[in-house]
N, C-alpha and C positions, 0 to 999 in steps of 0.2 A: 822830538823823540817820543812824543805821546802816541803818534800813529806809526809805529814801526811795523814793517812788513814781516820781520823775522820773529820767530818764536823765542821766548826766553828759555834757554836750555839749562839754566842754573837750577831750575825747579825740576824735581823728579815727578814723573807722571804715574809711576808704578806704586803699588801699595807696599808697605813695609813687609819685610820677611816675616813669616809666621813663626810664632814661638814654638820651639820643640821642647816638650816636657822632658825633664831629666828623671829617669826611673829611680835614681839613687837619692833624689831630693827628699827631705823629711816631709811627711804627710801630716797635716793637722786634721783632727777629727773632732766634730761636734758631738758631745755626749749629752744624753738626756738629763734634764734637771727636774726636780720636784716629782710630779705625777707622770711625767713623760716616759714613754716606753719605746724600745726598739722593736720593730716588727718586720716581717717579710710578707709581701703581697702573695696570696695564694690563688685568688680568683678575682677577676673583674666582673662586676655585675651590670655595668652600663652607666652612662652618665658620669657622675663623679663618685660613684660608690664602688667599694671593693671589700673583699674578705681579707683580713690581715691576721697572720699567726704571730702572736706577740711572744717576747722572751719571758714573760711572766706566766706562760702556760695557757693563756686564754686566746680564743679566736674572736676577733671583734669585727663588726661591720663598720667600716670607716668611710669618711667622705673627704673630699678636697674642698676646703672653704673657698668662697668666691674670689677672695683676693689673691689666691695662689692657683686658680684653675688653669690659666693660660701659661703660667710659668713652670709648672711641674708636669713633665711627661712621664707617666708611670706605666710600667708593664708588670706582668707576673714575674716573681722572682726578685724584684727590686727590694733593697733594704731601706727602710724609712723610719722616721721618728713620728710617733703618734701621741696625742694627748687624749686620754679617755674623758668622756663627758662626766660632769659632776653628778648628775642625777641618774645616769644609766651607764653602768660600767661595761656593758656589752657593745657600746658604740664609741666612736672617737673621731678626731680630726687629724688629718695628715699635716705635719708641720715642715718636714725636711726630707730630702732624698739624698742618700749617700752615693758617691761615685764609686767605681770599681776599686780604685786605689784605697779609698777610705774603708771599703768593706774588708779588704785584705788586712788593713791595720787593725780594725775591730776584731777580726778573727785572731790575730796575733796577741791582742790585749786580753782575749777571752771574754769579750762583751757580746759576741755574736756566735751563737751555737746553732749549727745547721746539721741536719742528718745527711744531706746529700751535698755534693759540690756543684750547686747551681750557679755559682758566681764565677 
C-alpha cells in the first residue's frame, strides 16, 4: 500500500475560501497614548521621510523607523499615529497606519478632523 499508483483524493488541493469581510462588523480602533498623535500624510519626501499634518495643529517631518520600513506602505492622504521626538517636537516617528474602516470609525468618534474628504 506504500507504493499506490492512485492519488489520495481525501485531501483537498485547493486553498481555503477567502474570508469576506462583513461591513456591519464592529471595528476596533487603536487610539494614541501618551505623547502619540494622529496625523495625515501631506507629502512624501523620499526614502522613509514625509510631511505629516497632525491633529494638534503642527506639521512634522516624520520618518518610518527601520523595524517598520518594509511592513508599512504609506501614501499621501493616509491616516497614521506618530510619536514626536523628545528633543525636537518638529520631527517624529511613524508607529501605526489606519485602514479605511478605522478612519471612518475615527471620524464618527470625532478623533479625526479633515477639511476635505480624502478618505
